[in-house]
SETIDREN-731805 format. One line per field, with one value per residue: residue in three letters; x, y, z of N, C-alpha, C, O, CB in turn; chain. Coordinates in Angstrom, 1 decimal, padded with zeros to 4 digits. Atoms other than C-alpha are relative to their C-alpha. Last residue first. Glycine has a CB too. Example, Ala and Ser with C-alpha at 12.3 -4.5 7.8 and 13.67 -1.06 7.14 Angstrom:
residuo <- SER|ALA
n_X <- -000.9|000.9
n_Y <- -001.1|-001.2
n_Z <- 000.0|000.0
ca_X <- 013.7|012.3
ca_Y <- -001.1|-004.5
ca_Z <- 007.1|007.8
c_X <- -000.8|000.9
c_Y <- 001.1|001.2
c_Z <- 000.8|000.0
o_X <- -000.3|001.9
o_Y <- 002.2|001.2
o_Z <- 000.9|000.7
cb_X <- 000.4|-001.0
cb_Y <- 000.5|000.0
cb_Z <- -001.4|001.2
cadena <- A|A
//
This chain:
residuo <- ASP|GLY|ARG|ARG|GLY|THR|ILE|LEU|ARG|HIS|ALA|PRO|GLY|PRO|SER|LEU|PHE|PRO|SER|ALA|VAL|GLY|THR|TYR|SER|ILE|PHE|LEU|GLN|ASP|ARG|ALA|ARG|THR|CYS|ALA|VAL|LEU|PHE|VAL|CYS|ARG|GLU|ARG|GLN|LEU|ASP|GLN|ALA|LEU|PRO|ASP|GLU|ASP|GLU|PRO|THR|VAL|ALA|PRO|VAL|ALA|PRO|ILE|ALA|ARG|GLU|GLU|VAL|GLY|ILE|VAL|ALA|VAL|ALA|GLN|PHE|GLU|LEU|GLY|LYS|MET|GLY|HIS|MET|THR|GLY|ALA|ARG|VAL|GLY|LYS|ALA|THR|SER|ASN|SER|THR|LEU|SER|VAL|THR|ARG|ILE|GLY|VAL|ALA|LYS|LEU|ALA|ASP|ARG|ALA|GLN|ASP|ALA|LEU|TYR|GLY|ALA|ARG|VAL|ALA|VAL|GLY|ILE|ALA|HIS|PRO|GLU|ILE|GLY|ILE|ARG|MET|TRP|ALA|ARG|VAL|ARG|GLU|ALA|LEU|ALA|ALA|SER|GLU|GLU|ASP|ARG|THR|ALA|ALA|ALA|TYR|VAL|GLU|PRO|ARG|ARG|GLY|HIS|VAL|PRO|SER|ARG|TYR|GLY|ILE|PRO|THR|ASP|ALA|GLU|ASP|ASP|LEU|GLY|THR|VAL|PRO|GLU|VAL|GLY|LEU|ILE|PRO|LEU|ALA|MET
n_X <- -001.2|000.4|001.3|000.3|-000.9|000.6|-000.7|000.4|000.0|-000.9|-001.1|-001.3|-000.2|-000.5|000.9|-000.9|-000.7|000.9|000.7|-000.7|000.8|001.4|000.4|001.1|000.5|001.1|000.5|000.9|000.7|-000.2|-000.4|-000.8|-001.4|-000.7|-000.2|-000.9|-001.4|-000.6|-000.4|-001.1|-001.2|-000.4|-000.6|-001.3|-000.9|-000.2|-001.0|-001.3|-001.0|-001.0|000.6|-000.9|-000.6|001.1|000.6|001.2|001.3|001.1|-000.3|000.1|001.4|000.0|-000.1|-000.1|-001.3|000.1|001.3|001.2|001.1|001.2|000.6|001.0|001.0|000.9|001.0|-000.1|-000.9|000.1|-001.2|-001.2|000.3|-000.5|-001.4|-000.1|000.3|001.4|000.8|001.3|000.8|001.3|000.9|000.6|-000.3|-000.6|-001.2|-001.0|-001.3|-000.1|000.2|001.3|-000.1|001.0|000.0|000.1|-001.2|-000.8|-000.1|-001.1|-001.2|-000.1|-000.4|-001.4|-000.8|000.0|-000.8|-001.3|-000.3|-000.3|-001.4|-000.1|001.0|001.1|001.1|001.1|000.9|001.2|000.9|000.5|001.0|-000.6|000.6|-000.9|-000.2|-000.8|-001.4|-000.4|000.0|-001.3|-001.1|000.0|-000.5|-001.4|-000.7|000.0|-001.0|-001.3|-000.2|-000.3|-001.3|-001.0|-000.3|001.0|-000.5|001.1|-000.1|000.9|000.4|-000.1|001.4|000.5|-001.0|000.6|-001.0|-001.1|-001.3|-000.9|-001.4|-000.7|000.4|-001.1|000.2|-001.0|000.3|000.5|001.5|000.4|-000.5|-001.4|-000.3|-000.5|-000.8|000.7|000.3|001.4|000.7|000.0|001.2|001.1|000.3|000.7
n_Y <- 000.9|001.2|000.6|001.2|001.1|001.3|001.1|001.4|000.9|001.0|-000.3|-000.4|-001.4|000.0|-000.4|-000.2|-001.2|-001.2|-000.6|-001.1|-001.2|000.1|001.3|000.8|001.2|000.6|001.2|000.8|001.1|000.0|-001.3|000.1|000.2|-001.3|-000.5|000.9|-000.1|-001.3|000.3|001.0|-000.7|-000.9|000.9|000.3|-001.2|000.1|001.1|-000.4|000.7|-001.0|-000.7|-001.1|-000.3|-000.3|-001.3|-000.1|000.2|-000.9|-001.4|000.0|000.3|001.3|000.0|-001.4|-000.2|000.7|000.1|000.6|-001.1|000.6|001.2|000.3|000.9|000.8|000.8|-000.4|000.9|-000.4|000.4|-000.8|-001.4|-001.0|-000.2|-000.8|-001.4|-000.4|000.1|000.5|000.0|-000.5|000.9|-000.6|000.8|-000.9|000.5|-001.0|000.4|-000.3|-001.5|-000.4|-000.4|-000.8|000.0|-001.3|-000.5|-000.5|001.0|000.8|-000.8|-000.2|001.3|000.3|-001.0|000.5|001.2|-000.5|-000.4|001.2|000.5|001.0|-000.3|001.0|-000.1|000.9|000.5|000.7|-001.0|-000.7|000.8|000.9|-000.2|-000.7|-001.4|-000.1|000.1|-001.2|-001.1|000.2|-000.4|-001.4|-000.7|000.2|-000.8|-001.4|000.0|000.0|-001.3|-001.0|000.3|-000.7|000.8|001.0|001.3|000.9|001.3|000.9|001.2|001.3|000.5|000.6|001.0|001.1|000.9|-000.8|000.3|000.4|000.1|-001.2|-000.6|-000.1|000.8|-000.3|000.8|-000.7|000.1|-001.3|-000.1|000.1|-000.8|000.8|-000.8|-000.4|-001.5|-000.3|-000.5|001.0|000.7|-000.7|000.3|001.3
n_Z <- 000.1|000.6|-000.5|000.9|000.0|-000.3|000.7|-000.4|001.2|000.0|-001.0|000.7|000.6|001.3|001.1|001.2|-000.2|000.4|-001.1|-000.6|000.2|000.1|000.6|-000.7|000.6|-000.8|000.7|-000.8|000.8|001.5|000.5|001.2|-000.5|000.0|001.4|000.7|-000.6|000.4|001.4|-000.1|-000.4|001.1|000.9|-000.6|000.2|001.5|000.3|-000.5|000.7|000.5|001.1|000.2|-001.3|-001.0|000.2|000.9|-000.7|000.3|-000.5|-001.5|-000.5|-000.7|-001.4|-000.2|-000.8|-001.3|-000.7|000.5|000.0|-000.7|000.6|-000.9|000.6|-000.9|000.7|001.4|000.9|001.5|000.8|-000.3|-000.5|000.9|-000.2|-001.3|000.4|000.1|-001.2|000.3|-001.3|000.3|000.7|001.2|001.2|001.0|000.7|-000.3|-000.5|-001.5|-000.2|-000.5|-001.4|-000.6|-001.5|-000.5|-000.5|001.2|001.1|-000.3|000.3|001.4|000.6|-000.3|000.8|001.4|000.0|-000.1|001.3|000.7|-000.2|-001.0|-001.0|000.1|-001.0|000.4|-001.1|000.5|000.4|-001.2|-000.8|-000.9|-001.3|-000.9|000.4|001.2|-000.3|-000.8|001.0|000.8|-000.9|-000.1|001.3|000.1|-001.0|000.5|001.1|-000.6|-000.6|001.1|000.5|-000.9|-001.2|-000.2|000.1|-000.3|000.6|-000.7|000.8|-000.7|-000.1|001.2|000.6|000.9|000.4|000.6|-000.6|001.0|-000.4|000.4|001.2|000.9|001.2|001.1|001.2|001.1|-000.1|-000.5|-001.4|-000.3|-001.1|-001.1|-000.9|-001.2|000.0|000.3|-001.2|-001.0|000.0|-000.5|-001.4|-000.1
ca_X <- 009.8|006.2|007.2|010.8|011.0|009.2|010.9|008.8|010.5|009.5|007.9|005.9|003.1|001.9|001.5|003.5|001.5|-001.0|001.9|002.7|001.2|003.5|007.0|008.2|011.1|012.2|015.6|016.6|019.6|021.2|020.6|018.6|017.4|014.1|012.7|013.2|011.7|008.7|008.0|008.0|005.8|003.2|003.1|002.5|-000.3|-002.0|-001.6|-003.2|-006.2|-008.3|-011.2|-009.0|-011.3|-013.7|-010.7|-009.0|-005.7|-002.7|000.6|-000.5|-001.2|002.2|001.4|003.5|003.7|000.0|000.6|004.2|007.2|009.5|012.6|013.9|017.2|019.1|022.0|024.2|023.1|021.6|020.8|018.5|015.8|017.0|016.6|012.8|013.0|014.6|018.2|021.0|024.2|026.4|029.9|032.9|033.6|033.5|031.0|028.5|025.8|022.2|022.2|023.6|026.7|026.9|029.7|029.0|030.3|027.4|025.9|026.6|024.2|021.4|022.1|022.0|018.8|017.2|018.3|016.8|013.6|013.4|013.7|010.5|009.8|013.0|015.7|019.0|021.6|024.6|027.3|029.2|029.5|031.2|029.4|031.9|029.8|030.5|029.3|025.9|025.6|026.6|023.8|021.3|022.3|022.0|018.6|017.4|018.5|016.6|013.5|013.8|014.1|011.1|009.0|007.2|009.2|008.1|011.1|010.6|013.4|013.7|014.3|017.9|018.5|016.6|017.2|015.2|012.1|008.7|005.8|002.5|000.4|002.4|-000.3|000.0|-002.5|-000.9|-000.4|003.3|004.5|002.5|-001.2|-001.6|-003.7|-005.0|-003.2|-001.3|002.0|003.4|002.5|005.4|008.1|008.1
ca_Y <- 005.0|006.5|010.0|010.6|014.0|017.2|020.6|023.6|027.0|029.6|032.9|032.4|030.6|027.7|028.1|026.0|026.4|023.8|021.3|019.5|016.1|013.1|013.7|017.2|019.5|023.0|024.4|027.9|029.9|033.2|034.2|031.1|031.3|032.7|029.3|027.8|030.8|030.8|027.1|027.8|030.9|029.0|026.4|029.2|030.5|027.0|026.9|030.3|029.4|032.1|029.6|027.3|024.6|024.4|024.7|021.6|022.3|022.0|020.6|016.9|017.5|019.1|022.0|021.0|017.2|016.5|017.6|017.8|020.0|017.0|019.0|022.6|023.0|026.1|028.0|030.9|030.1|032.2|031.2|032.9|030.3|027.2|024.8|025.1|024.0|020.8|019.8|019.7|021.7|020.7|020.1|021.7|020.5|023.3|021.3|023.1|021.0|022.2|022.4|018.8|018.4|016.7|015.3|014.7|011.4|010.4|008.1|010.7|013.1|010.6|009.5|013.1|013.8|010.6|011.6|015.1|013.4|011.5|014.9|016.3|019.6|019.5|022.0|021.5|024.3|025.0|027.5|024.9|022.8|025.6|027.0|026.9|026.1|022.4|022.6|023.9|021.1|018.5|019.9|019.7|016.2|015.0|016.6|015.1|011.6|012.2|013.2|010.1|007.9|009.7|008.7|010.5|013.7|017.3|019.6|023.3|025.6|029.1|032.1|033.3|035.6|038.8|041.3|044.5|042.3|043.8|044.1|045.3|042.7|041.1|041.9|043.2|043.4|045.0|043.1|044.3|040.7|040.5|039.8|038.4|039.9|037.3|037.4|034.1|033.7|031.4|034.0|036.1|033.5|033.6
ca_Z <- 039.3|039.3|039.9|038.8|040.5|039.7|039.9|040.8|040.5|043.1|043.5|040.2|042.0|044.1|047.8|050.1|053.4|052.2|052.5|049.2|048.4|048.0|049.2|049.8|049.0|049.5|048.2|049.2|047.9|048.8|052.5|053.6|057.2|055.8|054.9|058.4|060.1|057.8|058.5|062.3|061.7|059.8|062.6|065.1|062.9|062.9|066.7|067.0|064.9|066.5|066.9|068.9|070.4|067.4|065.0|066.4|068.1|065.8|067.0|066.6|062.8|062.1|059.7|057.9|058.4|057.5|053.9|052.9|053.5|054.3|053.4|053.9|052.2|053.1|051.3|052.5|056.0|058.8|062.4|064.9|064.8|062.9|065.8|065.7|062.0|063.2|062.4|059.9|059.7|056.7|058.0|059.7|063.2|065.8|067.8|070.0|068.4|068.2|064.4|064.3|062.2|058.8|056.7|053.0|051.6|049.4|052.0|054.7|053.0|052.9|056.5|057.7|055.9|057.4|060.9|060.3|059.2|062.5|064.3|062.9|061.0|058.9|058.2|056.3|056.6|054.3|055.2|057.2|054.0|052.0|049.0|046.1|043.1|043.6|047.2|046.2|043.6|046.3|048.6|045.7|044.8|048.5|048.9|045.6|046.8|050.1|048.2|046.0|049.1|050.6|047.6|044.8|045.1|044.3|044.5|045.1|044.0|045.5|043.1|043.8|046.7|047.5|050.4|051.1|051.8|050.9|053.3|051.8|053.6|056.4|058.9|062.5|065.4|068.5|071.7|071.7|071.3|068.1|067.4|063.9|061.1|058.6|055.3|055.3|057.0|054.3|051.7|052.9|052.3|048.5
c_X <- 000.1|001.2|-000.3|-001.3|-000.4|001.0|-000.7|000.8|-000.3|-000.1|001.0|001.1|001.4|000.2|000.6|-000.9|000.9|000.7|-000.9|-000.8|000.7|-000.7|-001.5|-000.2|-001.1|-000.4|-001.1|-000.6|-000.9|-000.9|-000.1|000.3|000.9|001.4|000.8|000.3|000.9|001.4|000.6|000.5|001.2|001.3|000.5|000.7|001.4|001.0|000.4|001.0|001.4|001.1|000.9|-000.5|000.9|000.6|-001.1|-000.6|-001.1|-001.2|-001.1|000.2|-000.1|-001.4|000.0|-001.3|000.2|001.3|000.1|-001.2|-001.3|-001.1|-001.1|-000.8|-001.0|-000.8|-000.7|-001.1|000.0|001.0|-000.2|001.2|001.3|-000.1|000.6|001.5|000.1|-000.2|-001.4|-000.7|-001.4|-000.8|-001.3|-000.9|-000.7|000.3|000.6|001.3|000.9|001.4|000.2|-000.1|-001.4|000.2|-001.1|-000.2|000.0|001.3|000.7|000.2|001.3|001.3|000.1|000.5|001.4|000.8|000.1|001.0|001.5|000.4|000.3|001.4|000.2|-001.0|-001.1|-001.0|-001.1|-000.8|-001.3|-001.0|-000.6|-001.0|000.6|-000.7|000.7|000.1|000.9|001.5|000.4|000.1|001.4|001.1|000.0|000.6|001.5|000.7|000.1|001.1|001.4|000.2|000.4|001.4|001.0|000.2|-001.2|000.5|-001.1|000.0|-000.8|-000.5|000.1|-001.4|-000.6|001.1|-000.6|001.1|001.1|001.4|000.8|001.5|000.8|-000.4|001.2|-000.3|001.0|-000.2|-000.7|-001.5|-000.5|000.3|001.5|000.3|000.4|001.0|-000.8|-000.3|-001.5|-000.8|-000.2|-001.3|-001.2|-000.4
c_Y <- -000.8|-001.0|-001.2|-000.7|-001.1|-001.1|-001.3|-001.0|-001.4|-000.9|-001.1|000.2|000.2|001.4|000.0|000.4|000.4|001.3|001.1|000.6|001.1|001.3|-000.1|-001.3|-000.7|-001.3|-000.6|-001.1|-000.8|-001.0|000.0|001.5|000.0|000.0|001.3|000.5|-000.8|000.2|001.3|-000.2|-000.9|000.7|000.7|-001.0|-000.3|001.2|-000.1|-001.0|000.4|-000.6|001.1|000.8|001.2|000.3|000.4|001.4|000.1|-000.4|000.9|001.4|000.1|-000.2|-001.4|000.6|001.5|000.0|-000.8|000.1|-000.5|001.0|-000.5|-001.2|-000.3|-000.9|-000.9|-000.8|000.6|-000.8|000.6|-000.3|000.7|001.5|001.1|000.4|000.9|001.5|000.4|-000.2|-000.5|-000.1|000.7|-001.1|000.7|-000.7|001.1|-000.3|001.2|-000.3|000.4|001.5|000.4|000.2|001.0|000.0|001.5|000.7|000.5|-001.1|-000.8|000.7|000.2|-001.3|-000.3|000.9|-000.5|-001.2|000.6|000.4|-001.2|-000.6|-001.0|000.3|-001.0|000.0|-000.9|-000.5|-000.5|001.1|000.7|-000.7|-001.0|000.3|000.8|001.4|000.2|000.0|001.3|001.1|-000.1|000.5|001.5|000.6|-000.1|000.9|001.5|000.1|000.1|001.4|001.0|-000.3|000.8|-000.9|-001.0|-001.5|-000.9|-001.3|-000.8|-001.1|-001.4|-000.5|-000.5|-000.9|-001.1|-001.0|000.9|-000.1|-000.5|-000.1|001.3|000.7|000.2|-000.9|000.5|-000.9|000.8|000.1|001.3|000.1|-000.3|001.0|-001.0|000.8|000.4|001.5|000.2|000.5|-001.1|-000.7|000.7|-000.3
c_Z <- 001.2|-000.1|-000.7|000.4|-001.0|-000.1|000.4|-000.9|000.5|-001.2|000.1|001.0|-000.6|-000.6|-001.4|-001.1|-001.2|000.2|-000.5|001.2|000.8|-000.3|000.0|-000.7|000.8|-000.7|001.0|-000.9|001.0|-000.7|-001.5|-000.5|-001.2|000.6|-000.1|-001.4|-000.8|000.5|-000.6|-001.4|000.1|000.3|-001.3|-001.0|000.5|-000.3|-001.5|-000.2|000.4|-000.8|-000.6|-001.2|-000.1|001.4|001.0|000.0|-001.0|000.8|-000.2|000.6|001.6|000.6|000.6|-000.5|000.3|000.7|001.2|000.9|-000.7|000.1|000.8|-000.6|001.1|-000.8|001.1|-000.8|-001.4|-000.7|-001.4|-000.8|000.4|000.4|-000.9|000.2|001.3|-000.4|-000.2|001.4|-000.3|001.3|-000.2|-000.7|-001.2|-001.3|-000.9|-000.7|000.3|000.6|001.4|000.2|000.4|001.5|000.4|001.5|000.5|000.5|-001.2|-001.0|000.3|-000.4|-001.5|-000.6|000.2|-000.9|-001.4|000.0|-000.1|-001.5|-000.8|000.0|001.2|001.2|-000.3|001.2|-000.6|001.2|-000.6|-000.3|001.2|000.9|001.0|001.4|001.1|-000.5|-001.2|000.3|000.7|-001.1|-000.8|000.9|000.2|-001.3|-000.2|001.0|-000.6|-001.1|000.6|000.5|-001.1|-000.4|000.9|001.2|000.2|-000.2|000.5|-000.7|000.9|-001.0|000.7|000.3|-001.3|-000.4|-000.9|-000.6|-000.8|000.6|-001.2|000.3|-000.3|-001.4|-000.9|-001.2|-001.1|-001.2|-001.1|000.1|000.7|001.5|000.4|001.2|001.2|000.9|001.2|000.0|-000.2|001.2|001.0|-000.1|000.5|001.4
o_X <- 001.0|000.9|-000.3|-001.3|-001.2|001.9|-000.8|000.8|000.5|-001.0|002.1|002.3|002.2|-000.5|001.8|-001.3|001.4|000.2|-000.6|-002.1|001.0|-000.5|-002.2|000.1|-001.2|-000.5|-000.8|-001.0|-000.5|-001.4|-000.6|-000.6|002.1|002.0|001.6|001.5|002.0|002.3|001.6|001.7|002.3|002.2|001.5|001.9|002.4|001.9|001.5|002.2|002.3|001.9|000.7|000.1|001.3|-000.1|-001.2|-000.6|-001.1|-001.7|-001.1|-000.2|-001.0|-001.8|-000.6|-001.5|000.7|001.4|000.7|-001.1|-001.7|-001.9|-001.3|-001.4|-000.6|-001.4|-000.1|-001.7|-001.0|002.1|-001.3|002.2|002.1|000.6|001.7|001.7|000.5|000.8|-001.9|-000.2|-002.1|-000.7|-001.6|-000.5|-001.8|000.9|-000.2|002.3|000.8|001.6|000.7|000.9|-002.1|000.9|-001.3|-001.1|001.0|001.9|001.3|001.4|002.3|001.9|001.1|001.6|002.2|001.6|001.1|002.0|002.2|001.2|001.5|002.0|-000.1|-000.6|-001.5|-000.6|-001.5|-000.2|-002.1|-001.6|-001.8|-002.1|000.5|000.0|000.7|001.1|002.0|002.2|001.2|001.2|002.2|001.8|000.9|001.6|002.3|001.4|001.2|002.1|002.0|001.1|001.5|002.3|001.7|-000.7|-002.1|000.7|-001.3|-000.3|-000.5|-001.3|000.8|-001.8|-001.4|002.2|-001.7|001.9|001.0|001.9|000.4|002.3|000.8|000.5|001.8|-000.8|001.2|000.6|-001.9|-002.1|-000.6|-000.7|001.8|000.8|-000.4|002.1|-001.1|000.6|-002.2|-001.5|-001.3|-002.1|-001.9|-001.5
o_Y <- -001.7|-002.2|-001.3|-001.9|-000.8|-001.1|-001.6|-000.9|-001.9|-000.8|-000.8|000.5|-000.7|002.3|000.4|-000.5|001.5|002.3|001.8|000.4|001.0|001.9|000.2|-001.5|-000.4|-001.3|-000.8|-000.9|-001.2|-000.7|001.0|002.3|000.1|001.0|001.5|000.5|-000.4|000.6|001.2|-000.2|-000.5|000.7|000.4|-000.8|000.1|001.0|-000.3|-000.8|000.5|000.1|001.5|000.8|001.8|000.9|001.5|002.1|000.9|-001.5|002.0|001.6|000.7|000.5|-002.3|000.7|001.9|-000.4|-001.9|000.5|000.0|000.9|-000.1|-001.1|-000.7|-000.5|-001.4|-000.2|001.3|-001.1|000.9|000.4|000.1|002.3|001.5|001.4|002.0|002.3|000.6|-000.6|000.1|-001.1|001.8|-002.2|001.3|-000.2|001.8|000.4|002.1|-000.1|001.5|002.2|001.1|-000.6|002.0|-000.7|002.1|001.5|-000.3|-001.4|-000.8|000.4|-000.4|-001.3|-000.3|000.4|-000.9|-001.1|000.5|-000.3|-001.4|-000.7|-000.7|001.0|-001.2|-000.3|-000.7|-001.2|000.2|001.6|000.6|-000.2|-002.2|001.0|002.0|001.8|000.7|001.0|002.0|001.6|000.7|001.5|002.1|001.2|000.9|001.8|001.9|000.8|001.1|002.1|001.5|000.6|001.7|-001.4|-000.7|-001.9|-001.1|-001.4|-001.0|-000.9|-002.2|-000.7|000.1|-000.4|-001.6|-000.5|001.0|000.7|-001.3|000.8|002.2|000.9|001.2|-002.0|001.7|-001.8|001.1|001.1|001.4|000.1|-001.4|002.1|-001.8|000.4|001.6|002.3|000.4|-000.3|-001.5|-000.7|000.1|-000.9
o_Z <- 001.3|-000.4|-002.0|000.5|-002.0|-001.0|001.6|-002.1|001.3|-002.0|000.6|000.5|-000.5|-000.1|-001.5|-001.9|-001.4|-000.4|-001.5|001.3|002.0|-001.4|001.0|-001.9|002.0|-001.9|002.2|-002.0|002.1|-001.7|-002.1|-000.7|-001.0|000.8|-001.0|-001.8|-001.1|-000.3|-001.3|-001.7|-000.3|-000.5|-001.8|-001.2|-000.2|-001.2|-001.8|-000.6|-000.5|-001.4|-001.8|-002.2|000.9|002.2|001.5|001.0|-001.9|000.6|000.4|001.7|002.1|001.5|000.1|-001.7|001.3|001.9|001.2|002.0|-001.7|001.1|002.0|-001.6|002.2|-001.8|002.0|-001.7|-001.8|-000.2|-001.8|-000.7|001.1|-000.1|-000.7|000.8|001.2|-000.1|-001.3|002.4|-001.2|002.0|000.4|-000.9|-001.0|-002.2|-001.5|-000.5|-000.5|001.7|001.7|000.5|-000.3|002.1|-000.1|002.0|000.6|-000.3|-001.9|-001.3|-000.5|-001.4|-002.1|-001.2|-000.7|-001.8|-001.9|-000.7|-001.1|-002.1|-001.3|-001.0|002.3|002.1|-001.4|002.3|-001.7|002.0|-001.2|000.6|001.4|001.1|000.8|002.2|001.0|-001.1|-001.2|000.1|000.1|-001.3|-000.7|000.5|-000.3|-001.3|-000.3|000.5|-000.9|-000.9|000.5|000.0|-001.2|-000.3|000.4|001.8|000.8|-001.3|001.7|-001.9|002.1|-001.9|000.2|001.4|-001.9|-001.0|-000.5|-001.4|-002.0|001.4|-002.0|-000.1|000.6|-002.2|-001.0|-001.0|-001.3|-001.4|-000.9|000.4|001.9|002.3|000.7|000.9|001.6|001.0|001.3|000.0|000.8|001.8|001.4|000.9|001.4|001.6
cb_X <- 001.3|-000.6|-001.1|001.2|000.1|-001.2|001.6|-001.5|001.4|-000.2|-000.7|-000.2|-000.4|-000.8|-000.5|000.8|000.9|-001.3|001.1|000.2|-001.5|-000.6|000.6|-001.3|001.2|-001.2|001.1|-001.2|001.0|001.4|001.4|-000.7|000.1|-000.8|-001.3|-000.7|000.0|-000.9|-001.2|-000.5|-000.2|-001.1|-001.0|-000.1|-000.6|-001.3|-000.6|-000.1|-000.2|000.6|-001.3|001.4|000.8|-001.0|-000.5|-001.1|-000.1|-000.2|001.2|001.0|-000.5|001.2|-001.1|001.3|001.1|-000.4|-001.2|000.2|000.5|000.4|001.1|-001.0|000.7|-000.8|000.7|001.4|-000.5|000.3|000.1|000.3|-001.0|-000.7|000.8|-000.6|-001.4|-000.7|000.6|000.1|000.0|-000.7|-000.2|001.1|-000.5|001.3|-000.3|000.2|000.6|-001.1|-001.5|-000.3|001.1|-001.4|001.4|-001.2|001.0|-000.9|-001.4|-000.2|000.1|-001.2|-001.1|000.3|-000.4|-001.4|-000.5|000.3|-001.0|-001.2|000.2|-001.1|-001.4|000.5|-000.5|000.5|-000.6|000.3|000.7|001.1|000.7|001.0|-001.6|000.4|-001.4|-000.7|000.3|-000.8|-001.4|000.0|000.0|-001.4|-000.9|000.3|-000.4|-001.5|-000.4|000.2|-001.1|-001.3|000.1|-000.2|000.6|000.0|001.1|-001.3|001.4|-001.4|001.2|-000.9|-000.7|000.9|000.2|-000.7|000.8|000.6|000.4|000.1|000.2|-000.6|-001.6|000.6|-001.3|001.5|-001.4|000.8|-000.4|000.5|001.5|000.7|-000.9|001.3|-000.7|-000.5|-000.8|-000.9|000.7|001.4|-000.3|-000.1|001.2|000.9
cb_Y <- 000.8|000.2|001.0|-000.9|-000.6|-000.2|000.0|-000.2|000.1|-000.9|000.3|001.1|001.0|-000.9|001.4|-001.3|000.0|-000.1|000.6|001.1|-000.2|-000.6|-001.2|000.8|-001.0|001.0|-001.0|000.9|-000.9|-000.1|000.3|-000.8|-001.2|001.1|000.2|-001.4|-000.3|001.2|-000.4|-001.3|000.6|001.0|-001.1|-000.7|001.3|000.2|-001.4|000.4|000.2|000.8|000.7|-000.5|-001.2|-001.2|000.2|-001.1|001.1|000.1|000.5|-000.9|-001.3|-000.1|000.8|000.6|-000.5|-001.5|-000.4|-001.4|001.3|-000.4|-001.1|001.2|-001.4|000.9|-000.9|-000.2|-001.4|001.6|-001.5|-000.2|000.0|-000.1|-001.2|-000.8|000.1|-000.4|000.8|-001.4|001.4|-000.8|-001.3|000.4|-001.4|000.6|-001.3|000.2|-001.0|-000.6|000.4|-000.6|001.1|-000.6|000.4|000.8|000.0|001.0|-000.5|-000.7|001.3|000.8|-001.1|-000.1|001.4|-000.1|-001.1|000.8|001.1|-001.0|-000.4|-001.1|-000.1|-001.5|001.4|-001.5|001.1|-001.1|000.9|000.4|-001.3|000.8|-000.1|001.3|000.6|-000.8|-001.3|000.2|000.1|-001.4|-000.8|000.5|-000.5|-001.5|-000.4|000.4|-001.0|-001.3|000.3|000.0|-001.4|-000.6|-001.4|-000.9|-000.3|000.3|-000.6|000.5|-000.7|000.0|000.0|-001.2|-001.1|000.7|-000.7|000.9|-001.5|001.0|-001.0|001.2|000.3|-001.4|000.5|-000.2|000.1|001.2|000.5|001.1|-000.2|001.0|-000.3|-000.8|001.2|-001.3|000.2|-000.7|001.3|-000.4|-000.6|001.3|000.4|-001.1
cb_Z <- -000.3|-001.3|-000.1|000.0|001.4|-000.8|000.4|-000.2|-000.7|001.3|001.3|-000.8|001.0|-001.0|000.3|-000.3|001.2|000.8|000.9|-001.0|000.5|001.2|000.9|000.1|-000.2|000.2|-000.3|000.5|-000.7|-000.3|000.5|-001.1|000.8|000.8|-000.7|-000.2|001.5|000.4|-000.8|000.6|001.4|-000.4|-000.4|001.4|000.6|-000.8|000.4|001.5|-001.5|001.1|000.4|-000.3|000.5|000.0|-001.4|000.4|001.2|-001.5|-000.6|000.5|-000.5|001.0|000.6|-000.8|-000.9|-000.3|-001.0|-000.4|-000.7|001.4|-000.1|000.3|-000.4|000.9|-001.0|-000.6|000.0|-000.1|000.0|001.4|001.2|-001.3|-000.1|001.1|-000.6|001.2|001.2|-000.6|000.6|-001.1|000.9|-001.0|000.2|000.6|-000.7|001.5|-001.0|000.7|-000.4|001.4|000.3|-000.2|000.5|-000.7|-001.1|-000.8|-000.4|001.4|000.8|-000.5|000.3|001.5|000.3|-000.5|000.9|001.3|-000.6|-000.1|001.4|-000.3|-000.5|000.1|000.1|-000.3|000.8|-001.0|-001.1|000.9|000.4|001.0|000.0|-000.5|-000.3|-001.1|000.7|001.3|-000.7|-000.7|001.3|000.7|-001.1|-000.1|001.4|-000.2|-001.1|000.8|001.0|-001.0|-000.5|001.5|-000.4|-001.3|001.0|-000.8|000.3|000.2|-000.5|001.2|-001.3|-000.4|001.0|-001.2|001.2|000.9|-000.1|-001.2|001.2|000.6|-000.1|-000.3|-000.7|000.5|-000.5|-000.4|001.4|-000.9|000.1|-000.8|001.3|-000.4|000.6|000.7|-001.3|001.1|000.4|000.4|-001.4|-000.6|000.8|-000.5
cadena <- A|A|A|A|A|A|A|A|A|A|A|A|A|A|A|A|A|A|A|A|A|A|A|A|A|A|A|A|A|A|A|A|A|A|A|A|A|A|A|A|A|A|A|A|A|A|A|A|A|A|A|A|A|A|A|A|A|A|A|A|A|A|A|A|A|A|A|A|A|A|A|A|A|A|A|A|A|A|A|A|A|A|A|A|A|A|A|A|A|A|A|A|A|A|A|A|A|A|A|A|A|A|A|A|A|A|A|A|A|A|A|A|A|A|A|A|A|A|A|A|A|A|A|A|A|A|A|A|A|A|A|A|A|A|A|A|A|A|A|A|A|A|A|A|A|A|A|A|A|A|A|A|A|A|A|A|A|A|A|A|A|A|A|A|A|A|A|A|A|A|A|A|A|A|A|A|A|A|A|A|A|A|A|A|A|A|A|A|A|A
//
């Protein structure tokens, strides 16, 4: 599911060589990711809390669960939603040894791995983040857009076994439809 996030255009890597993900196959496969389409942010927060509780019911320890968002205010909302149902959270960037679900921005996920990851707020105008993308006429190579793709890719690939992605309203253009994930729709209209 993660590879289509990068698109098909070649990207110049750190070695100044063009590279493309076409033909790449991962040697590791977890469960098929779930994508939750919510009508409201409150509904999305409730779905996050339920997904995390479900993971804990099947034996995944809180510190083995990560929650990633594009913007810091969404991390606060995620922490509040989990706290409301009695689930302790710890910031991704915290040096604390406290046990709890780790929550923070997608940038903070780099280098980490979790048994289960929830990536929330994956909607249009948030991913890619509008302020982070230079207009096409000023950036014909779309480098900012590719950087946004990479940030989302990093968040999604931090999940070893289970990945839950959610959005409110309209999904991000980076979230391509298809058989790679299972779409779950919320109580739209409630």
